[in-house]
Structures are given as structure tokens and as C-alpha cells.
Kinemage of the C-alpha trace (Angstrom):
@kinemage 1
@onewidth
@group {chain A} dominant
@subgroup {mainchain}
@vectorlist {calphas} color= white
{ca met a 1} P 74.357 -91.754 -37.798
{ca phe a 2} L 73.910 -88.410 -39.565
{ca ala a 3} L 70.660 -87.213 -41.041
{ca pro a 4} L 70.777 -84.845 -44.014
{ca gly a 5} L 69.853 -81.309 -43.041
{ca his a 6} L 70.997 -81.518 -39.423
{ca glu a 7} L 73.242 -78.648 -38.406
{ca phe a 8} L 76.323 -78.777 -36.202
{ca val a 9} L 79.067 -76.550 -34.866
{ca val a 10} L 82.469 -78.053 -35.623
{ca thr a 11} L 85.137 -77.240 -33.021
{ca arg a 12} L 88.465 -78.683 -31.885
{ca ala a 13} L 86.479 -81.369 -30.081
{ca ala a 14} L 85.669 -82.771 -33.549
{ca ser a 15} L 89.073 -82.143 -35.174
{ca pro a 16} L 92.216 -80.203 -34.189
{ca gln a 17} L 92.076 -78.133 -37.378
{ca phe a 18} L 88.975 -76.247 -36.182
{ca ala a 19} L 90.515 -73.766 -33.748
{ca gln a 20} L 87.974 -71.341 -35.250
{ca pro a 21} L 84.555 -73.080 -35.039
{ca ile a 22} L 82.362 -73.333 -38.127
{ca arg a 23} L 78.675 -74.112 -38.524
{ca val a 24} L 77.719 -76.805 -41.035
{ca arg a 25} L 74.631 -78.487 -42.490
{ca met a 26} L 74.951 -82.224 -43.096
{ca ile a 27} L 74.737 -83.609 -46.618
{ca arg a 28} L 75.885 -87.185 -45.919
{ca glu a 29} L 78.450 -89.395 -44.252
{ca arg a 30} L 81.057 -90.831 -46.646
{ca thr a 31} L 80.887 -94.514 -45.742
{ca asp a 32} L 82.932 -95.465 -48.815
{ca arg a 33} L 86.126 -94.157 -47.191
{ca his a 34} L 88.105 -96.033 -44.558
{ca thr a 35} L 88.783 -94.234 -41.283
{ca tyr a 36} L 90.270 -94.820 -37.887
{ca his a 37} L 87.903 -95.968 -35.148
{ca gly a 38} L 85.849 -93.011 -33.862
{ca trp a 39} L 86.404 -90.851 -36.966
{ca ala a 40} L 84.246 -90.211 -40.054
{ca trp a 41} L 84.340 -88.445 -43.399
{ca ile a 42} L 81.309 -86.198 -43.862
{ca glu a 43} L 80.069 -83.957 -46.664
{ca val a 44} L 78.597 -80.689 -45.443
{ca tyr a 45} L 77.632 -77.193 -46.449
{ca glu a 46} L 79.408 -74.517 -44.422
{ca ile a 47} L 76.760 -72.106 -43.130
{ca asp a 48} L 77.178 -68.363 -42.625
{ca gly a 49} L 75.638 -66.238 -39.858
{ca tyr a 50} L 72.421 -65.883 -41.883
{ca gly a 51} L 71.913 -69.635 -42.296
{ca lys a 52} L 72.960 -69.613 -45.970
{ca ala a 53} L 75.263 -72.247 -47.450
{ca val a 54} L 78.517 -70.572 -48.504
{ca asp a 55} L 80.760 -73.561 -49.309
{ca arg a 56} L 80.531 -77.320 -49.815
{ca arg a 57} L 83.188 -79.231 -47.864
{ca glu a 58} L 84.367 -82.724 -46.974
{ca leu a 59} L 85.548 -82.974 -43.372
{ca tyr a 60} L 87.369 -85.669 -41.412
{ca val a 61} L 85.958 -85.453 -37.890
{ca met a 62} L 85.219 -87.255 -34.657
{ca pro a 63} L 81.391 -87.355 -34.662
{ca ala a 64} L 81.312 -87.363 -30.850
{ca gly a 65} L 82.777 -83.841 -30.959
{ca leu a 66} L 80.103 -82.326 -33.227
{ca ile a 67} L 77.744 -79.956 -31.400
{ca pro a 68} L 74.120 -80.124 -32.675
{ca thr a 69} L 72.476 -76.750 -33.303
{ca asn a 70} L 69.000 -77.935 -34.289
{ca pro a 71} L 67.890 -80.691 -31.944
{ca ser a 72} L 64.937 -82.808 -32.960
{ca pro a 73} L 61.558 -81.646 -31.669
{ca pro a 74} L 60.401 -83.497 -28.571
{ca leu a 75} L 58.219 -86.518 -29.174
{ca pro a 76} L 54.624 -86.312 -27.917
{ca thr a 77} L 54.025 -88.033 -24.618
{ca arg a 78} L 51.003 -89.936 -23.416
{ca ser a 79} L 50.743 -88.679 -19.869
{ca gly a 80} L 47.002 -89.171 -19.486
{ca gly a 81} L 46.593 -85.776 -17.836
{ca gly a 82} L 46.212 -82.314 -19.234
{ca pro a 83} L 43.485 -80.209 -20.793
{ca gly a 84} L 40.304 -82.127 -21.478
{ca ser a 85} L 41.203 -85.150 -19.387
{ca his a 86} L 38.595 -86.388 -16.965
{ca arg a 87} L 39.571 -87.881 -13.626
{ca glu a 88} L 37.340 -88.988 -10.805
């Protein structure tokens, strides 16, 4: 579910304890711990405003509430048109 290196903003949507949002970089999901349905234990680095890791943390969150900050680049498409295409 989580790829190492992905960054998220953690807010109350992920867990009530985050009234003050934090930015994190994923290390891994802790699948060795039991959780309630819809919740997960994750290991992350807390990131400061300069993108530097300032603390390593384990968080209990609802993954659906994590807000991605670095979406994956779009995949190339095969549209058939564009520069260099020849149509008659």
C-alpha cells in the first residue's frame, strides 16, 4: 500500500491526534502489528519545511486520510498524434 519515499501530510483525517498537520516521508508499513479495520501502523520520517528529516516516528493512522504531497509522474500515453506523426 505504501511505497518507501512517498511523502504525505498527516492531518486529523488520518488520526485525531494530528490537530496540527505534519509532513512525513514513508519508511514502511508495520504489517507485523494487529490493527482495527481501516487503520495501519507506519514508520515515517517527520519532514521539516526544507524537506529534511527531523525525527523518526511510528504512527497509527487511517491510510485513507493521508494526503499525498508527491504524486507519481504521469504514465506516457500512446495517443498516436503529436509531433512527428503522419496522418493522411
